[in-house]
C-alpha atoms as one frame of an Amber mdcrd trajectory, in Angstrom:
protein
   0.186  -0.269  -0.301   2.853   2.744   0.934   3.743   2.311  -2.936   0.327
   4.653  -3.436   2.095   7.991  -1.379   3.236   9.679  -4.351   3.335  12.656
  -1.857   6.752  13.986  -1.086   5.705  15.956   2.092   4.036  12.927   3.193
   6.825  10.777   2.685   9.638  13.361   3.869   7.017  13.597   7.086   7.759
   8.720   7.266  11.268   8.637   6.181  12.053   7.503  10.034   9.754   4.985
   9.714   9.978   1.549   8.362   7.922   1.240   4.918   6.143  -2.176   7.083
   5.361  -0.094  10.618   3.628   2.794   7.749   1.162   0.264   5.904   0.696
  -1.748   9.233  -0.097   2.446   9.865  -2.538   3.288   6.834  -3.809  -0.539
   6.906  -5.230   0.394  10.291  -6.678   3.477  10.166  -8.655   2.489   6.526
  -9.857  -0.633   8.568 -11.237   2.031  11.790 -12.944   4.250   8.935 -14.186
   1.160   7.346 -15.812  -0.172  10.644 -17.168   3.731  11.465 -18.631   3.766
   7.826 -20.137   0.085   9.093 -21.800   1.653  12.037 -23.158   4.151  10.553
 -24.497   2.443   7.945 -26.411   0.628  10.571 -27.678   3.710  12.867 -28.915
   5.130   9.682 -31.432   2.695   9.655 -31.647   1.983  13.302 -32.949   5.243
  12.675 -35.184   5.600  10.055 -36.876   2.154  11.557 -37.388   3.749  14.234
 -39.069   6.791  12.117 -40.909   5.061  10.464 -42.383   4.023  13.705 -42.885
   6.781  14.940 -45.151   7.585  11.978 -46.808   4.532  11.895 -48.241   5.147
  16.477 -48.989   8.416  15.403 -51.362   7.694  12.554 -52.151   5.236  14.629
 -53.265   8.043  17.397 -54.746  10.192  14.386 -52.019  11.892  14.660 -50.510
  14.519  11.817 -47.069  13.892  10.717 -46.125  16.368   8.670 -46.945  20.051
   7.967 -49.020  18.958   5.152 -51.703  16.992   7.756 -52.078  20.165  10.072
 -52.850  22.064   7.240 -49.739  23.925   6.011 -48.167  23.791   2.784
């Protein structure tokens, strides 16, 4: 992966490290970003499901769920 690091300033800053250490660090960072993205997708799905259930409950109770149902357009 480190062969893709073409920016001179970035490479200069890493000159004191072994290639394997830098590659391992970059892999860990990218894995963390991927994990956070996956968690965010799960949280978004949960939030949308919660909103849907809340809207269903409001409709069940005969309450408006948007401005149009309140007569506001």
